[in-house]
C-alpha positions in Angstrom: -101.1 23.0 45.1 -103.0 19.9 44.0 -103.8 22.0 40.8 -100.0 22.9 40.1 -99.3 19.3 40.6 -102.0 18.2 38.2 -100.8 20.6 35.6 -97.1 19.6 35.9 -98.1 15.8 35.6 -100.1 16.5 32.5 -97.1 18.6 31.0 -94.7 15.6 31.6 -97.3 13.2 30.1 -97.6 15.4 27.1 -93.9 15.8 26.6 -93.6 12.0 26.7 -96.2 11.6 24.1 -94.3 14.2 22.1 -91.7 11.8 21.7 -93.6 9.5 19.7 -93.9 9.5 16.0 -97.4 7.8 15.7 -98.6 8.7 12.1 -97.3 10.1 8.9 -95.0 13.1 9.1 -95.1 12.9 13.0 -97.2 14.2 15.9 -98.4 17.3 14.2 -98.2 15.9 10.7 -95.7 18.4 9.5 -92.5 16.8 9.6 -91.3 18.2 12.9 -89.7 16.6 16.0 -89.0 18.5 19.1 -86.0 16.2 19.8 -82.6 17.4 20.2 -80.3 15.0 18.4 -76.8 14.3 18.3 -75.2 15.4 15.2 -71.8 15.0 15.8 -71.2 11.7 14.0 -68.0 9.7 13.6 -66.5 9.2 10.3 -68.3 5.7 9.8 -71.5 7.5 10.5 -74.3 7.2 13.5 -74.3 4.2 15.7 -76.9 1.4 14.1 -78.7 0.1 17.1 -80.5 -2.5 15.0 -81.7 -3.5 11.5 -83.7 -5.7 9.9 -84.8 -6.9 6.4 -88.2 -5.8 5.1 -90.5 -6.4 2.1 -91.7 -4.2 -0.5 -93.3 -0.7 0.1 -92.8 3.0 0.7 -94.9 2.9 4.0 -93.0 4.8 6.7 -92.6 3.4 10.4 -94.9 4.5 13.1 -94.0 4.5 16.6 -95.8 4.9 20.0 -95.2 3.6 23.6 -92.0 1.9 22.4 -93.7 0.0 19.6 -93.0 0.3 15.9 -95.5 -0.6 13.4 -94.1 -1.7 10.1 -96.4 -2.0 6.9 -94.9 -3.9 4.0 -95.6 -6.7 1.5 -93.7 -10.0 1.8 -94.7 -12.3 -1.4 -98.4 -12.3 -1.9 -99.2 -11.1 1.4 -99.5 -7.8 2.8 -98.0 -7.6 6.6 -98.2 -5.5 9.5 -95.6 -6.2 12.1 -95.4 -5.0 15.8 -91.9 -4.4 16.7 -90.0 -3.3 19.9 -88.9 0.3 18.9 -85.5 -0.1 20.8 -84.4 -3.7 20.1 -85.9 -4.3 16.7 -87.6 -7.6 18.1 -90.9 -8.5 16.4 -93.6 -9.2 18.9 -96.5 -9.8 16.6 -97.5 -9.9 12.8 -100.9 -9.9 11.1 -100.9 -10.7 7.2 -103.5 -11.3 4.5 -103.3 -12.4 0.9 -103.3 -9.6 -2.0 -103.2 -9.7 -5.6 -102.5 -6.0 -6.1 -100.3 -5.0 -9.1 -99.1 -1.8 -9.7 -99.8 -0.9 -13.4 -96.4 1.0 -13.9 -94.1 -1.4 -12.4 -93.1 1.1 -9.6 -93.6 -1.3 -6.8 -96.6 -3.4 -5.4 -96.0 -2.7 -1.5 -98.1 -0.1 0.5 -97.4 3.5 0.1 -99.6 4.7 3.1 -98.2 5.0 6.4 -100.0 3.5 9.5 -101.5 5.6 12.2 -101.7 4.7 16.0 -104.0 5.9 18.3 -105.8 4.7 21.6 -104.5 1.4 21.6 -105.3 0.8 17.7 -103.3 0.9 14.5 -104.9 1.8 11.1 -103.4 0.7 7.9 -104.6 1.4 4.2 -103.4 -1.1 1.6 -102.9 -0.3 -2.2 -106.0 -2.2 -3.0 -108.2 0.0 -0.7 -108.2 -2.4 2.4 -108.5 -0.2 5.6 -107.6 -2.5 8.5 -107.8 -1.9 12.2 -105.8 -3.8 14.7 -104.9 -4.1 18.3 -101.6 -2.3 18.5 -100.3 -4.5 21.6 -101.0 -8.1 20.0 -102.1 -7.4 16.1 -105.4 -8.7 16.9 -108.0 -7.7 14.3 -110.9 -5.2 15.3 -112.2 -4.7 11.6 -111.5 -4.2 8.1 -113.3 -2.3 5.3 -112.8 -2.8 1.2 -113.3 0.7 0.4 -113.2 0.0 -3.4 -116.2 -2.5 -3.1 -117.9 -0.5 -0.6 -117.6 2.9 -2.3 -116.7 2.2 -5.9 -113.3 3.9 -5.3 -110.9 3.6 -8.3 -107.5 1.8 -8.5 -105.8 5.1 -9.5 -102.2 5.1 -11.0 -100.4 3.7 -7.9 -103.2 2.5 -5.9 -104.6 3.7 -2.5 -102.1 6.0 -0.9 -103.8 8.1 1.8 -102.3 7.6 5.3 -105.2 7.3 7.7 -105.8 10.5 10.1 -107.3 9.8 13.4 -109.2 13.0 14.8 -111.0 12.4 17.8 -112.9 9.2 17.4 -113.1 9.3 13.7 -110.5 7.8 11.1 -110.7 10.4 8.0 -109.7 9.0 4.7 -109.4 10.4 1.0 -111.0 7.3 -0.7 -112.2 8.9 -4.1 -115.5 6.9 -4.2 -118.8 7.7 -5.7 -120.3 10.5 -3.7 -117.7 9.3 -1.1 -114.4 11.3 -1.8 -113.9 12.0 1.7 -115.0 9.4 4.4 -114.9 9.4 8.1 -115.1 6.1 10.1 -115.8 5.4 13.7 -112.3 4.3 14.9 -113.8 1.8 17.4 -116.2 -0.1 15.1 -115.4 1.0 11.4 -118.9 2.2 11.1 -119.4 5.0 8.4 -120.0 8.3 10.1 -120.1 10.5 7.1 -119.0 10.7 3.5 -118.8 13.6 1.0 -117.7 14.9 -2.3 -117.4 13.3 -5.8 -113.9 13.8 -6.8 -111.2 11.1 -7.1 -108.4 10.6 -4.5 -105.0 12.1 -4.8 -101.8 10.7 -3.5 -101.7 13.3 -0.5 -102.8 12.6 3.1 -104.9 14.9 5.0 -104.1 17.1 8.0 -105.9 18.6 10.8 -105.3 21.7 12.6 -106.8 24.5 14.8 -107.1 27.6 12.9 -108.3 30.8 14.7 -109.6 28.6 17.5 -111.6 26.2 15.3 -110.6 22.7 14.2 -110.5 21.9 10.6 -109.3 19.2 8.4 -107.7 19.9 4.9 -107.4 17.3 2.0 -105.9 17.7 -1.3 -108.2 15.5 -3.6 -107.7 15.0 -7.1 -109.0 18.6 -8.1 -109.4 20.5 -4.9 -108.1 21.7 -1.8 -111.0 20.7 0.6 -111.6 22.4 4.1 -114.2 20.3 6.3 -115.5 20.0 9.9 -113.9 16.9 11.1 -117.0 16.0 13.2 -119.7 16.5 10.7 -118.1 16.4 7.2 -119.4 20.1 6.6 -117.4 21.4 3.6 -116.4 24.9 3.9 -114.7 25.3 0.8 -113.3 23.4 -2.5 -110.3 25.6 -3.8 -109.5 24.4 -7.3 -105.9 22.9 -7.4 -104.7 20.3 -9.8 -101.9 19.6 -12.3 -102.5 20.5 -15.9 -102.1 16.9 -17.1 -104.3 13.9 -16.4 -101.2 11.7 -15.9 -100.2 13.3 -12.7 -100.3 12.9 -8.9 -100.5 15.4 -5.9 -98.6 13.9 -3.3 -97.6 16.5 -0.7 -99.5 17.1 2.2 -100.9 20.6 3.0 -98.7 22.4 5.4 -100.5 24.5 8.0 -98.7 27.6 9.6 -100.9 29.8 11.8 -103.6 30.8 9.3 -101.4 30.1 6.2 -101.7 27.1 4.1 -98.8 26.1 1.9 -99.9 23.5 -1.1 -97.7 22.2 -3.6 -97.6 19.8 -6.4 -95.6 18.9 -9.5 -96.8 18.4 -13.1 -97.5 22.1 -13.8 -99.5 22.8 -10.6 -96.8 24.5 -8.7 -96.9 26.0 -5.3 -99.1 28.5 -3.3 -99.5 30.1 -0.1 -103.1 30.7 0.9 -104.6 32.8 3.7 -107.3 30.5 5.3 -110.7 31.8 5.4 -113.9 29.5 5.7 -115.6 31.1 2.8 -112.6 30.5 0.8 -108.9 31.0 0.8 -107.1 34.2 -0.2 -104.1 33.6 -2.6 -100.9 35.3 -1.1 -98.5 33.9 -3.8 -98.2 31.1 -6.4 -96.1 29.9 -9.1 -94.6 26.7 -10.7 -90.8 27.7 -10.7 -90.6 28.1 -6.8 -91.0 25.0 -4.8 -93.2 22.5 -6.7 -93.2 19.4 -4.5 -93.4 16.1 -6.4 -94.0 13.5 -3.4 -92.1 14.9 -0.7 -93.8 17.5 1.8 -91.9 20.7 2.7 -91.1 21.7 6.3 -91.3 25.2 7.8 -89.1 26.8 10.2 -89.0 30.5 11.4 -90.9 31.8 8.4 -89.1 29.8 5.8 -90.0 26.7 3.7 -87.5 23.9 2.9 -88.3 21.4 0.3 -87.6 19.6 -2.9 -88.6 21.5 -6.2 -89.2 19.5 -9.5 -90.1 16.1 -10.5 -88.0 13.3 -9.1 -87.0 11.6 -12.4 -85.6 15.0 -13.6 -83.5 15.8 -10.6 -84.9 17.8 -8.0 -83.7 21.1 -6.6 -83.2 21.6 -2.8 -84.6 24.8 -1.9 -85.3 27.5 0.8 -88.3 29.6 0.2 -89.5 32.6 2.1 -93.1 31.8 3.3 -94.8 34.9 2.9 -93.4 36.1 -0.3 -92.4 33.1 -2.4 -89.0 34.4 -2.7 -86.2 31.8 -3.3 -83.4 32.4 -0.7 -81.1 29.5 -1.9 -81.3 26.7 -4.3 -79.0 23.6 -4.7 -79.9 22.6 -8.4 -80.2 18.9 -9.5 -79.6 17.7 -5.9 -81.7 14.7 -6.4 -85.0 13.6 -4.8 -85.6 12.8 -1.0 -87.5 13.8 2.1 -86.9 16.5 4.7 -87.4 16.2 8.5 -87.0 19.0 10.8 -85.5 18.1 14.3 -85.2 21.2 16.5 -83.9 23.6 14.4 -81.8 21.1 12.1 -82.8 19.9 8.6 -82.3 16.1 8.3 -82.3 15.3 4.5 -82.8 11.7 3.5 -81.9 11.2 -0.1 -83.5 8.5 -2.4 -79.8 7.1 -2.5 -79.9 6.5 1.1 -77.6 9.3 2.3 -78.6 11.1 5.7 -77.4 14.8 5.6 -77.8 17.1 8.5 -77.7 20.9 8.3 -79.1 24.0 10.3 -82.1 25.2 8.9 -80.7 28.4 7.7 -82.3 30.8 5.3 -78.7 31.9 4.4 -77.2 28.7 3.1 -77.4 25.0 3.2 -74.3 24.0 5.1 -74.1 20.4 6.2 -72.6 19.4 9.6 -72.9 15.6 9.1 -73.6 13.2 6.5 -73.6 9.2 6.4 -74.5 6.5 4.0 -77.2 4.7 6.1 -79.4 2.7 3.4 -78.9 1.5 -0.1 -80.2 3.0 -3.0 -84.1 2.8 -3.1 -85.4 5.1 -0.3 -88.7 6.8 -0.8 -90.4 6.2 2.7 -90.3 9.1 5.2 -88.1 8.5 8.3 -89.6 8.6 11.8 -88.0 10.0 14.9 -88.8 8.9 18.6 -86.7 9.4 21.9 -83.5 10.3 20.1 -83.7 7.4 17.7 -83.9 7.8 14.0 -85.7 5.2 11.8 -85.5 4.7 8.2 -86.3 2.3 5.4 -85.5 1.4 1.9 -87.3 -1.2 -0.2 -85.1 -3.8 1.4 -83.9 -2.7 4.8 -85.3 -1.0 8.1 -82.5 0.7 10.3 -82.5 2.3 13.7 -79.9 4.8 14.4 -78.9 6.1 17.9 -79.0 10.0 17.7 -79.6 10.5 21.4 -77.6 13.5 22.7 -74.4 12.5 24.5 -73.8 13.6 28.2 
């Protein structure tokens, strides 16, 4: 009886934690929320629980234990704010000066999303500063200048990798000399291991259990790299990069069972690979199927949903069969945005600030609700926690109440 009670309590605890959104792309870093949401909105749109003005950046909110972490730039300072997730009340902030300037005029704020784990928050700034704070009060534990320590380059748009916490390690794509991929001790910031000589991409890593073993996958500048997250042992470097130098690979690899979906624009295209330690087996690939520019696709019941094509050229919103690459439907010139999956519903947030809800169906894209929730200028991913939907533009962060009605 005690054993059954313990299992029940553990199940409840895990369910509660599943309502958090503690890192980029959610709990499993696949854009999936298990939440059941209210999609029956009034004409004026969902209820706005609270909103606040924010600084520069495309960093998404991260949420754990009722606390939201916002990473943005205010004037000449990069700033982390601890905010009550249900009220919008700021409880602490930590800031430091920055001189970072984007060479292409696409914004000077942070692009990487913070990660929250074990009472700590980890944030990676455009100039390569990795900072660890106390999530409760914002007190600084440690920070590392990765450009100074590892010789990492600036890249086109600065450092973009969203930290991945795996066990006691913080895993990063740094792009340094002899330290392309680096693991730091989460508690102390001490270097655990470093591998590789490639440059950093704009993609963030993902960890998953495949065939009973834990792996972490990185899209670097030139490769899809599979490693042991504990030791840094490299299993393979699968060649994958756009054909032109002036390009970025930004979508996170998507792991479905023993299949891996990778995608990039600029001529790289998309591919589904069967994972093997000795090197993946290509199932299909092509540059006219689902070439993600910056937004990671989502998967539901054997189908991929995502944006195909370059943002500035007008993306196509598509559904693609996972195992064959067959396009099931396509809305051409739909425009750019992000897709999050809540239960079996797609939540599409466009760059123009419109939120569109539709069932994840391979037959058609048939919206059931839509609302203008933000002004133009939305690149950051949203977050979902406890039935609330959080989204930001370059000027504003909003919290929408999408809890199911009794």
